[in-house]
C-alpha positions as CSV (number, residue, x, y, z in Angstrom):
1,M,51.0,-43.6,-66.4
2,T,51.4,-47.2,-67.6
3,K,50.0,-49.8,-65.2
4,G,50.3,-53.5,-65.0
5,I,47.8,-56.1,-64.0
6,T,48.6,-59.8,-63.4
7,L,46.2,-62.7,-63.3
8,S,48.1,-65.7,-61.9
9,I,46.3,-69.1,-62.0
10,G,47.6,-72.3,-60.4
11,L,45.7,-75.6,-60.6
12,N,47.1,-78.5,-58.5
13,S,44.2,-80.6,-59.6
14,V,40.9,-80.5,-61.6
15,D,37.4,-81.4,-60.5
16,P,37.1,-85.2,-61.1
17,K,33.4,-85.0,-61.8
18,H,34.2,-83.0,-65.0
19,Y,37.0,-85.4,-66.0
20,G,35.5,-88.9,-65.7
21,G,36.9,-89.4,-62.2
22,W,40.5,-88.1,-63.1
23,S,41.8,-85.4,-60.7
24,G,45.0,-84.7,-62.5
25,D,47.0,-84.1,-59.3
26,L,50.1,-81.9,-59.6
27,N,52.4,-80.7,-56.8
28,A,53.6,-77.2,-57.4
29,C,51.2,-75.2,-59.6
30,E,49.8,-73.2,-56.8
31,A,53.3,-72.3,-55.6
32,D,54.2,-71.3,-59.2
33,A,51.2,-69.0,-59.4
34,A,52.0,-67.5,-56.0
35,D,55.6,-66.9,-56.9
36,V,54.8,-65.2,-60.2
37,A,52.2,-63.0,-58.4
38,D,54.8,-62.0,-55.8
39,I,57.3,-61.1,-58.6
40,A,54.7,-59.0,-60.4
41,K,53.7,-57.3,-57.1
42,S,57.4,-56.4,-56.5
43,R,57.4,-54.7,-59.9
44,G,54.3,-52.6,-59.0
45,F,51.6,-54.8,-60.8
46,K,48.2,-55.2,-59.3
47,T,47.7,-58.9,-58.9
48,E,44.9,-61.4,-58.7
49,T,45.8,-65.0,-57.9
50,L,43.3,-67.9,-58.4
51,L,44.3,-71.2,-57.0
52,T,42.8,-74.6,-57.6
53,K,39.4,-74.3,-55.8
54,A,38.9,-70.6,-56.7
55,A,40.1,-71.0,-60.3
56,T,36.7,-71.9,-61.7
57,R,35.6,-71.0,-65.2
58,K,33.3,-68.3,-63.7
59,N,36.0,-66.7,-61.6
60,V,38.6,-66.7,-64.4
61,I,36.2,-65.1,-66.9
62,Q,35.3,-62.5,-64.2
63,A,38.9,-61.7,-63.5
64,F,39.6,-61.2,-67.3
65,G,36.6,-58.9,-67.5
66,K,37.7,-56.9,-64.5
67,A,41.2,-56.5,-66.0
68,A,39.8,-55.6,-69.4
69,G,37.6,-53.0,-67.9
70,S,40.5,-51.1,-66.3
71,L,43.3,-51.4,-68.8
72,K,44.0,-48.6,-71.2
73,A,46.2,-48.5,-74.3
74,G,49.8,-49.0,-73.3
75,D,49.0,-50.8,-70.1
76,I,50.4,-54.3,-69.5
77,F,48.3,-57.5,-68.8
78,L,50.3,-60.5,-67.6
79,L,48.5,-63.8,-67.6
80,F,50.3,-66.7,-65.9
81,Y,48.9,-70.2,-65.8
82,S,50.4,-73.3,-64.2
83,G,48.5,-76.7,-64.6
84,H,47.6,-79.2,-67.2
85,G,47.2,-78.0,-70.7
86,G,47.3,-79.1,-74.3
87,Q,48.8,-78.1,-77.6
88,V,47.0,-77.5,-80.9
89,P,48.3,-76.5,-84.3
90,C,48.4,-72.8,-84.7
91,D,48.2,-70.5,-87.7
92,Q,51.4,-68.4,-87.1
93,R,50.0,-65.5,-89.1
94,L,47.3,-65.1,-86.4
95,I,49.6,-64.8,-83.4
96,G,52.6,-63.2,-85.2
97,V,55.3,-65.3,-83.5
98,P,57.2,-68.3,-85.0
99,F,55.7,-71.1,-82.9
100,P,53.9,-73.9,-84.7
101,R,51.6,-74.7,-81.8
102,A,49.6,-72.8,-79.3
103,C,49.5,-73.9,-75.7
104,L,46.0,-73.9,-74.1
105,P,44.9,-74.6,-70.5
106,F,42.7,-77.6,-71.4
107,Q,42.9,-80.9,-73.1
108,P,41.5,-80.9,-76.7
109,R,38.4,-83.1,-77.1
110,E,40.0,-85.1,-79.9
111,R,42.6,-86.4,-77.5
112,H,40.3,-86.8,-74.5
113,P,36.7,-87.2,-75.5
114,G,34.3,-86.5,-72.7
115,R,36.5,-83.9,-71.0
116,P,35.2,-80.3,-71.5
117,P,37.6,-78.0,-73.4
118,E,37.4,-75.4,-70.7
119,L,38.0,-74.9,-67.0
120,P,35.5,-76.8,-64.9
121,G,32.9,-75.2,-62.8
């Protein structure tokens, strides 16, 4: 039987010590992540929700590993992210969809030197 797993991440801010004092405050990202998790649950998906303080690099990687370890061919993995991000040019042949850019949950170093290109923590 096909199963679905959702990882829903919402960052209302980032850790200023990793971003030169900038906290990147946002208002509704945690609510977005909770709403998507609720929708996924209502459709029978197992869900994990990581909000601002719990959405550390370590916890996100751990959640990916947990999902990867339990998914089988034909299962569904839904990743939802709400927070700051960046866009980088994308080779469309790699992703198989007609979008010229890929959206990533970080700010590229070229645009923001000094900020790590990964989730803090």
